[in-house]
N, C-alpha and C positions, 0 to 999 in steps of 0.2 A: 377596722372597717373591711367588710368582706366584699366580694365581687359585686353582689347585688347593690350594695350601697355606692360603690365606686362607679357603677354604670348608670348614673343619674345625672340630670342636668345640673343639679345643685353642686355635685362634685366637679363637673366641668367648669362651672362658673368660679369655683375656688381656684382652679388651675389656670384659667385664662379668662380675661375680662372682655376681650374684643369679640363680640358675637353679633352677627347681623349688621344692619346698616341704618339703625334708627327706625322709629315707628314700629309697626307690627310686622316683623319679618315673616312670621308664619302666614299672615294674610297675603302678603306679596307672593310668596312661594306658591300658595294654593291658587292664586289668580294666574300666575305666569307659567306654572309648571304642573298644572292639574293632571297632566297625562302620566306623571310618575308618582305623585303623592297620593297614596291611599289612606287607609285608616291607621296612621301611625299611632302606636300606643306603647307605653313603657311597661316594664315589669317582665320578669322572666317567667317562663312556663313553670307551673307548679310541678313538684317532683312527681314523676310517673309512678304508678304502682309497680310492684315487683314484676320483673320480666327477665327472660333469658339474656345472658351477656352477649357480647359480640355484635354481629351485624343486626340481629333482631332488636338490640337496644337502640341502634341507630334508626331502624325502621320505625320503632315505636315512638321514640322521642321526636322524630320528624313529624309523624302524623298528629301528635298531640301538641305541636308547637304553636303558640299564638303568633309567632313570627310569620306564619303563612298568611295571616290576615292583613299584613301591612302592604303598602304599595311598593313600587319598584325602588330599589336602592341602587342608584347609579354611581359607581366608584371607578370610572374609567375616563375621567376628564383629561388626563394627560394624552389620551388618544384622540378624543373629540369631546368637547363640552356640549352642553345642551342649550338650545335657543329658547328664549322666552316667547310666549305666544304673541305678545305685543309687537315684537320685531317683525314676525311674518305678517301679522295683520296690517301694520303700518306700511310694510313693503308692498303688499298686494294692493293696498289702497293707492299707493304711489304709482305703480306701473299700470294700474287699470284706469287711473285718472289723468295720466299724461301719455303723450306719444313720444317715445324715445327712438330715434333713428340711428343709423350707423354713424359713429363719430367722424368717419373719414369723409362724409359728405358735408355739404354746406347749407342744407335745408334748415328751416326753423327747428324741426324735430332733432336733427343731427347736432345743431348748435346747442340745444338743450342738453343732449347727452354729453357733449364735450364739456360744457360748463359744469355740469353735475359731477363728472369724473374729476375735473380739476379741483372742485370743492372737496371731493373725497381724498384726493392726494394731499391736499393741505391739511385735512383733518387727521390723516395718518401721521404726518410729520408733527403736527401739534400734539398728538397723543404721546409721542416720544420726545417732546420738548426740543424740537429743532425746527428749522425753517427751510423753505425752498432754496434759499441762498446757500445752505450748507449741504443739503441732501436732496436726492431725487428718488421718486417712487416708481419702480418698474413693476407692473403687475405681471404675475406668472400664474401658472396653474397650481402652485403650492410651493412650500419651502424647498422641496426636492428639486423642482424645476429651477428655482432660483440658484441653488447650489450648482446645478448642471450648467447654467448660464455662465457663472463665474469660471468654472473649470474650462469651458469651451473658449472663453474670451480672454482669459488671463494670458499675458505675454511670456509664457514659459521660455526659458532660454537654455539651449543645449551647451554643454561644456565646450564643444568644438567651435562655437560662435565667438569665443574669446572670453577669458575669465572663467569663473566657476559656473556650474550649472545652477539653475533655479532650484530652490528647495520647496517641496510641498509638505508642510508640517501639520500634524493634527494630533490633538489629544486622544489618547487611547480610549478615554471615556466619551466617545463621539458616536453619533447616530450613523447607521449604515450609509445614509445618503451623503454624509461628509467623507467617510472613508472611501466611498465609491468614486470620489473625485480623482483619486489616484489613477483610475482606469483611463482618464483623459489626460492627466498631467504627465504620467510616466512615458507614454509613447511620444510626447512632445519634447522629451529631453529632461524633464524635471526629475529630481531625486526625492522619492517619498521617504519621510522620516517620522515615524510614530513617536510621540513624546508622552511619557508617563506623567501624571499630575504632579508627583513629587519632584520630577526633574525640572519642571517649569519654574520652580522657586529657587533652584540651586544656583542660578547665575545672577542673583540679585546684586552682587558686588560689581558686575561688569558694567559696560556702557559703551556708547559709540566711541570709536577710535578715530584718530586723525590720519593724515597722510593718505596712503593708498586706499585704506579702508573707507575713508570719507568720499573718495573719488569713485569707488565701485558703485555701479547702478544696477547690478543684477537684481531683478525682481524676485522676491520670495513671498510666499503666502503661508501664514499661520492661521489655523482654524481651531476654535475651541468653543464649547457650549457655555452659554451663560448659566444654564442649569442642566444637570444630567437628567435625561429622560428615564434612566434606570433607577437611580437612588434619590433624585431630587436635590442632590448636592448643588449648591450655588458656588460657582467659581468667581473669584474676585474680578469685578469689572475693571478695576484699575490695571489689570494685566494687559489691557488693550494698549494703553500708553507705554507700558513697560516693554512690550514687544516692538512697538513702532520706534521707540527711542533706543532700542537694542540694549536694554538693561537686564533683560531676562533671557535665559536659555530657551531656544537655541540661537536667538538673534544676536546675543552678545558674542557669540563665537564665529559668526558668519557675516562678513561684510556684504553690503548690498542695501537695497531699498526694501524694507519690510512692510507688508500689508497685512491687515488682520481681518479675518472673517469671523464675526461673532454669531454663532448659531443661536438665535433667540426664540426659536419656534416653541420650545417648551417653557421658557422663562416668562414670556410676555402673557401667557394665559392667566397668570395670577399675580404678577409682580410688575411694578412700574419700572420702565427703562428710560433713563435720561441720557440721550446721546451727546449732550454737552459735557457730561462727566466721563463718558467712555466713547470717544469718537471713532468707532470701528469703521473700517473702509467699506465693508459689505455686511449687511444684516439680512438674512432670510427669515421670513415669518409666514405663518399660515393663519388665515382669518378664522377658520372653523375652530381652531383651538382657543380663540378669544371669544367668539360670539356663538358658535354652534352652527351658524348659517351666515353666508353661503358656504358650501363645501366646494372643493376643487378650485380654490382661489387663494393665492398668496401674493407675496411681493418680495422684491429685492430692494432694500434701501441702499443706495449707493452714495458714498460721500463724493461730492462734486469734485474735490481736489484729486480723487483717485479715479474718477470715471474715465479720464483720458487714456489710461493705460489699457483699458479693455478694448479688444479688437475682435470684431465679428467676421466670420467668413460668409455665413449665409445672410442674405437680406430678403425679408419678406415684405408683403404689402404694407405700406405706410411707414417703412423704415428708411427710405431713400430720399435724399434731397434731389438727386438726379441720377439716372443711369441710362445706358444704351443697350438695347437688346442685340445689336449687331456688332458691338465692340465690347472689349473688357474694360468698361468704364462705369464706375459707381462712386457716388459721393454720399456718405451717410447723413442722415438727418442730424441737425445740430443739437436738438433737444435730446437729453439722455434717455428719457422715457420713450420718445418716438423712435429712437435708434434701436432699442432692444425689445420693443413689443411687436413681435412679428405678426402681421395680419391684424384682423379685427379682434380686439380683446373681448372678454366676456362682460360687456358693458352693463347688462342688466344685473349681473351678480355684483359688479363693482358698486352699483347704486345701492345695493342692499347693505353694503358696509356702513354707509351713512346711518342707516337705521340701527345697525349694530352698535355703533358708538353712542347713539342717542339712548337706546335701551339700557346700555351699560351705565351711562351717567345717571339716568333716571332711577334705576334700581339700587345702585351701589354708591353713587357719589364720587368715587375715585378708585384708582388702582391700589392706592395705599390701603383703603378700607378692605378691598378684596384680599390683599396680601395678609392682613392681620386676621381676617375671618378664616381664610382657608388654612393658614399655618396653625391657628389655634386648634382646628379640628384634627389636623394631621398630628400635631404634638400630643394631644389628648389620646388619640388612637394608638400612637407609638408607645406612650407611657404605660397604658393598660395592657396592650398586647405583649410588650416586651417583659412585663412583670407577671403575666398570667402563667400559672403553673398547674401541672397535673396534681392529682391527689397525693402522689408520692414525692411531690416537691420539685419534679423535673420541669424545666421550662417548656412552654408550648410552641414558641416561635423562635426562629433564628432570623433576626432582622439585619438587613444589609444596609448599613449607613456609615458615613464617615464621621459622624458626631453623635450627639444625643438630643437633637432637635432643640438646641438651646435658643436659637434666634432665627427670625425670618430673613435675616441678612445672609445666613449661611445655609439655610435649608428651605426647600420649597415644599409644596403640599403633596408630596409623593412618599409613599411608604412601601418598601420592597422587602419581602420575607419568604421564608418557607416554614411550613408547620412541621412539627415533629411529634411522634407519639410518646407515650410514657416511658419507653425504653430508649429514647433518643434516635429512633429510626425516622428518616425523612419520609414525609407523606408527599407523594408526587403531586405536582401542581395541577395535573389534569383531574385528579380525584377531587381536589379542592374546588376547582373551577366548575365541575359538573354538579357538585353538591350546592355550591353557591347559586348556580342557575336555577335550581329547584326552589330556592328561597327567594328567587327574583332579585338576587344580588349580583350586580354586573361588575366583574373585575377583569384584569388583563393578566395573562400568564405567558411564560416563555422567556425569551431573552430580550424582547422589546426593541428589536433592531439595534442592539448595542452589545455586540459580542465582546468588546474590550472590557466593559464594566462587568458583564456576566462572568467572564473568565476570572477577573480579579476577585470578585466577591465570593464566587463559588469554588475558587481554587482549581479551575480547569485549565490544564496546559494546552498548548497548541497541538501537541501530539494526541492528547485525549480528544480534542475536538475532531481531529481527523478520524479517530477510531469510532467516535459517535456517528459520524457520517457513514462509515463502513457498516455500522450496526443498523443503519436505516433511519437514523435521526436527521431530520432536516429542519431548517428554520420554520417555525409556525406550526409544527405538528404536535401531536399529543404524547410523544414518547418522552415522558418526564424523568425516567430513570434509566441509566445504562450502567450495567455492572455495579448497581447499588448506589451510584452517584447521581445527583440531580443534574439535569441538563438545563434547567431554568428555574424560575421562581414565580411568585405571585406578587402583583402590584396593585395597590389601591391608590387612587388619586382623587383629589377634591377640587370642586369648582365653586364659583361664587354663589351658586344656588344650593350648595350642599348644606345639610342641616345636622344638628346634633343627633337627631333620630337616625340619620344614616350611619354615624359612628356607632351608636347604641345597637342598632340592628346587626351590624357587622360583628361587633364584639360578642354579642349574645349568640350569634350564629357559630362563631368559633368555639365558644364555651360549650354550646349545646351539642355540637357534632364532633368535635375533635379533642375534647378534654376528658381525661379519665377522672371520674367523679371521686371525691368532691372537688369542686373548683377551688383552687387556692391562689393566693397572690403573694409575690415576693415583696413584702412591705419595705424591707431595707433598700432594695433597688428602687422602688417607687419613690421613697423619700429622697434618695440621691438625685433622681431625675427632677424632682420638684425644685431642688436648689441649684441645679446645673446652670452655669452662666456661659455665655458665648464669647469666643475671642472676637476682637474687633477686626474689621476687614483690612485695615491698614497694617495691623501687626504682622500679618503673614503667618500667624500661628494657627494654621488649619490642621485638624487631626490627620494623622497618617496611619491610623489603625482601623481595622474593620471591627465595629462594635456589634456584638450580639449578646442577648441575655443568656446564652448558653456558654459564653466564653469570649475572650478577647484575643484576636489573632493579629500578630504583626503582619505588615504588608508582605513580607517575604517568608512568612511561616506557613507551612502546609497545614491545612485544617485536618483534623482527624477524619478518617473514613467513616461513612455512615452506610448502614444497610438499608435496603428498600423496605417500605411498608407494603406488605403483601395484601392487605385488605383489612376491613373493619371486622375484627373478630377472627381469631385463628382457630382452625380446626385440625385435629390430629389427622395426619395423612393415613393413619391405619385405622380409622373409625370402622366399625364392623358393618358388614352388609349382609344381605340375605338374598332371597329370590326376588328378581325384578321382572316386571311384565310391561309391555307396551300397552297402555290403556286408551290412548287417544291419538288420532292423526288429523291434522288440520292443514288445509291449504288456504292461501290468501291470494286468489288470482290477481286482484288489483291491490297494489301496494297501499297499505294503510286503510284499506276498506275491510268489510266484514269477512269472517271466516266461513269456510265450508268444511264441515266435519264429515270424514269418510271412514269406512271400515277397512277397505283395502285400496292401495293406491300405488301406481307405478313410479319408479325412480327414473329421473332423467339425468342428463349430463351436468345440470346445474342445481340439482336438488330434487324435491318432489315435482313431478311433471306439472307445468303451468303455474307453479307457485311464484307469485310476484312477477308475472310476465308482463303486466300492464301497470300503469300508474297515471294519476291525475296531475296535470300541471295547470298553473294559473295562466292568465293572459300573456304573461311575459315568459312563459315556458319554464317556470320554476316549479319544482316538485312540491305538491301539497301533501302534507302529512297531518295526522291528528293533532300534532303540536300546534299547527296553525288553524286547522279546520276539524274540530272534534267530530262533526256530523258525518265525516267520511265513514265512520264505523257503521252507520245505518245503511250504507250501500252494500247490500249483502248478496252473495251469489246464490242463485237458485238453478241448479244444474248448469252452472256457468252462464246463466243469464243473470242480470243484476237488477235489483230494485229495492228501494226503501219502502217502508209502509206508506200507503196512500198515493203511490205513484205507479204509473204503468211500467211494466217490465221492458227492458231493452236487451236485445241479444247481440253479442259480439262474437264473431267467428274465431274459433280456436286455431284453425289452420292459417298459415300465412298466405296472403293473397299477393302474387307477384305484381298484379296491376297497381297495388298501392305504392310500389317502389318508384314513384316519380319524384322529380326534384321538389315539387311542392309539398309532398307528403313526408319525405324523409327529413328528420330534424335531429337536433342534439339537445341533450339535457345533462344534468349532473345528479348523481346519487352519492352522498357522503364524500363529495369532492372528486369523485371519479366521473370522467366524461363517458356518456353512454350514447349510442346511436339508436334512434327509435323511429317508429313509423306511426304517423297519425291515424287514428281509427275513424275519422270521418266526422262530418258535421252533425249527424243525427245524435251520436253519442255526446258530442261536445254540447249541443243544445240541451240535451237531457240533463247533463251534469250541471251546466250553468244555471238552469232553472232551479234545480234542487239546492245548490250551494249559494245561489244569489250573487255570483260573480262569474266573469268569463273564465271558462275552463276548457281543457281539451283532454281527451283520453288518448294515451299513446302506449305503444307496446315496444319491447326491445326487439330490434332486428334479429332474426334468427342467425344471420351470418356475422353478427358482431360478437366478439369475445371480450369479456371483461374478467380479468384475472383477479384472484384473491390477493390482497396486499401482503398480509402476514400469514404465510403458510406454516402450519405446525410440522414438526418432524414426522415423517411417515405419510404426509398427505400426498395426494396424486400430484404428479409433476405439473400437470395442467389442471388447475382447479378453477373452473370458470363459474361465474356467478350470474344469477338473474338480476332483478332490480332490488335484491335484498341489500341490507346495509353492509354487513361484514362477512357473513359465512353462509354456507348452503342450507344449514338446518339450525334451528334453535330448539333445545330440549329442556324441559323442566321436570322436576320431581314433585309428584302430588303430595308427598310427605312434607316437603318444604312449604308448599302452598298451604297445606292444612294448618301448619303451625302459625303461619301469618294470619290465616283466617280466624283462628281461635283468639288471637290477640286483638284483631281489629274488625271482627264481624259486625260489631255495632255501628261501624262507620260505613258499611256497604249495604246497598239494597239488593244487589244482584251478585252473580258469580264472581269470585275473585280470580279464578284460574284464567278466565277469558281476557283479563286485563294484561296478562303477560304475553299474549299473542304468540304462543309457541307452536312449532310444527309437530313436535313429538312430546307426548306426556307419558311418563313412566310411573309405575307404582313401586316405591321402594320402602325401606323400613326406617331409615334415619334421615332427618332433614339435613339438607346441604351436603350429604356425602358425595353427591355427584361432582362437587367442586374438586375432589381429589382424584378423579379418574383421568387417565391419559388416553385410553382407547376403550371401545366397547363394540360388541357384536349384537345386532338386532336381527333376529331370525338368522339368515345366512350372510348378511351384509355387514362388512366391517367399517367402522367409523373412527376417526381421530378427533379427539377433543381439541378444538382450535382456540379455546380460551373462554373466559367468563363474560357474560353479557352485562355491560355497564348500562344501568337503567336511566332513562330520561323521564320527563314528567308526562309522557303519553300514558304511563301506567295509571295516572289519575283520571283517565277518561272511562266512564262507565260504558262498556261496549254494548249494553242493551238500550241505553237512552241517548248516548252521545253527550251527556252532561259532563263537564270537566270540573270535578270536585277539587277541594284543596288537599285531598289525600294523595300525595305524591310519594314516590319511592326513590331511593338512590342506592349507591354502591352497586354491587353485582348481584344478579339473580338469574339463574339459568346458565346453561353452557352452550357454546357454539360447537357444531359438528361439521365435519367435511368427510368426503369419501376417502377411504384408504385403499389404494390399489397399487400393485407393482408397476414399475416403469414399463411402458409399452403395452400394458394390458388395455382392453377396451373400456370405455366409460362405464360407470355403474349402470346397471339395469336390474330388472327384476321387480319384485313387489314387496311392499311392507304391509303387514296386516296387524290389526288390533288383536292382542292376545299373544303375540310373539314373545319369546323369552329374550331377556336382555342380559348380556354377560359382560360386566365391566372389568377393566384392568386398572388398578391404582397406579399412581406415579411411582416409579422406582425410587428408592432412597439411596 
């Protein structure tokens, strides 16, 4: 059975029988999630006609892919799931048909709010199979705020206060927000103790001791996740009682009173949690992970028997039974929720939770059904992805998991991996993420706020983490490889509305874009996975090895080093070149708007003079680009006045007007994550753009006295390399020979010029396609430039710059190179003139 046959619903049904929730699942999804479900259809793209290897193969296969015709494939449910339309519709009907007042008042509207909130609290507890007699629900802004509340209120004891100090213990496979609790615990005298997952099981023979041990009441807190947000591994819920009874390490070795915080934020999105089986003392959750809406709302479930140990310092509105403003006198509210919910809670959002539970029940029936459905999708995807191979038989993916997806008891609906090429070289997660975005596949990349799991699975030492920081890598950025080693990975996760078509599209995407043809499958591995069985939760036999289809690594074994993937298609660094000429100069006065072609143009300190000096922002001040508003390309400069066809021309002054620098006119915005200070260009321009684009807009320009430095400066670049409102570098250059080769392959798909789609500043005429990728420096006329890197393309290339139509013809990988000025330290900023017809003299990278 080949990959085509495996990637069918019939095969899925043979591997897993639990799909959907009865009735016509597809109809329900189309009704409730129409915004993401397009024309899903099966079948792989037909084999493309012969074409050049390397990056052009990727271009061509992408442009001819039927996957472009499907809807959004959302695979980031572990970050935030999607809400059904009926939830929002019913919620809007509720709040528009009722008057909800502040619950701290006693009016009829306030009483309605209070009673509704109490009903929601009860329903939260009912969902987790417990009662108000056993637990209290404290609403917070999210699970992170719930964790912070515990850290601030827990009675940490210093060693000097008598006896041993309190321990703050946490599993290394914990979210950042859990590890961050030590920032509050340590200054209060607690000793932070990270615990490896395998250490937690080592003390199973221990237990509570008598004598002095039994008398010790030093409070300790142990935190662990019910489910790893990195790998989806589910930790035994029975460990809650094991820690509380001091049968497990570290509790078995430290006398005192042990409390357990069970981080359930990731777990409860797709799994049933029964608090009668695992009576943790504190359970933080976030509702958007369960329902998709509302966001910014979570809760801390507090076991009533443990609530009395929590002590607050701050008291806000509604939390006091009595207090005096003139004396240090305060009595907290008796009710646990009242005591810890400072001020007025987000009561309208809390009301939405009721509709969330109702929609979940109506669509799925139960959390058990959700668990079976989502696990089946994750298991199927894992089996095929981990068995997928290149034409030479090498595996395509390195999957980071503690088991083999044998059971929903031990594994959640999360799949974490890195892709590798046919030579075993890691493909950086940023490359995968950008390509997935072009296919409208939404994934998560990086370390997922779980450094401990990331280090464990990727074999990154603490010292290497520090070196990565020194190299410029920080959490959440796109620096996916440092010294050839991955800094993170790719995560796909499933929600209750995920479909088989989501798995199918994702797997075909991987096969189409990252597999050296022909696509092959490791059938021996696939057969082993089919027959794999899971250990029982009670046995304690949880795997202690890291499984990948490229090899099995013991927990303390160093993985073999991997070299980076330098790009799709490798070109010889010594490819021949000949005479080169500058054939085109283009400036784009307004970012993402039309180009102005010039023959001669002066250089400025930030690139071509006036290039990307202005930009359009929406009513909230967010930059608009052709990715959001393709019609921006129709706003074209005419001697630096602008107008689309059919509208009057509007003029914008080039020179900065000091009178515009008032508090009302100066504003801030962001470009590619960088803060920029700008000046508003007035109501006339705003009205003109708003009329054209059909939404509130403003035209702003970068303040002339504001300096934005280039993030990643190449060797040899000017010491101070300032940028206009460009994305990454001062200039973008393309080679017409490279464009011509693409045009020959795809001219039938374009009505107008291909070259304009790449929105370059400088166009040169060379002899060999893509030879510019191997240059390190070049001289145009008498001006020296440093190559600052290759341009990673986004789907703006799919916008026809003549009509503003956004076709399905997108591009990815890299095309074109960034340039910046090269000048010695202390020399004046670049000046002079660039002219069409000037000679271009490149220098290749040294070997």
